[in-house]
C-alpha positions, 0 to 999 in steps of 0.5 A: 543490511539483509540479503536474500539469494533471490529477488524479493517482492517489496510487499512480501518484505513489509511484514518483516518491518517495524516502522510507521513510514516506509521510505522506498528509493526508486520504485517507479514500477510500484503502483500500490503505494503513493509517492513523493516525487524528488525531481532532479530536473524541471518539469519542462525538461522532463516533458522533452524526454520520450516518456516525459513525466509519465514514467514518474507516475505523478498521478500516484504522487502526494507531493514533490520534494526539492526545488523542482515542482509539478503543477497541481501537487504540494511542494516541500523543501528541507525548510518544511520537512515537518509539514511533509512528514505530517502529509505522509502520516495523514495521507500515506497508505499501503495497499496489499498489492494483490491486484484482485479487482474486488474493489472494482478497479483493474488493479492496485495501481488504479485504486492507488490513483483513485485514493490519491485523487480523493475519490476513494479511501484505503478502506475501500480496498476489499482485500484489506477489510474482509471478515478475516484478518491476518497480520504478521508482526503487526502488519496486515496481510491482504487477502483477496475475497476467495482466499479470505472465504476459503480460510474462513470456511476452513477454520470455521469447519475445523473449530465447529468440531471442537467442544465449547465452540459457539457459532457466530462469535469472533474467533481469535487465533494467534500463531507464533513461529 
């Protein structure tokens, strides 16, 4: 177990991980990644609650797991865990959680909803596919368009003064430590 002396934003911890799947328990307020709903009660009882199913954000769900199901979502139980893993590997994604709006959506939650609905793809996230890419421990770090442009311009400006620098090609810089 790792402990920080202050609250940490989950997205800031992702580059520290070395995993193919990120399993987050809870996370009802996290809108930048899809979810598998594990319902403890029936949808009928959930609708009787003040916020109903809305608090669980079913529009961000890829499926449900367990005996209770939601209409319109694939449902899995312990008997078909392999199929659930296949679904997660096929349809799971991780947005940079920048809420930059460069994709045309209001925030990453809206983009996640559109991706889950099949209306967009993770590749439509502008922050995840710019001209400059930053990775930490193999995990991509999203850059909003302004930050990407600023970094790109600064690096090109510094490298332009070096002998042997030919403009227009791919530049690879790796830093350790």
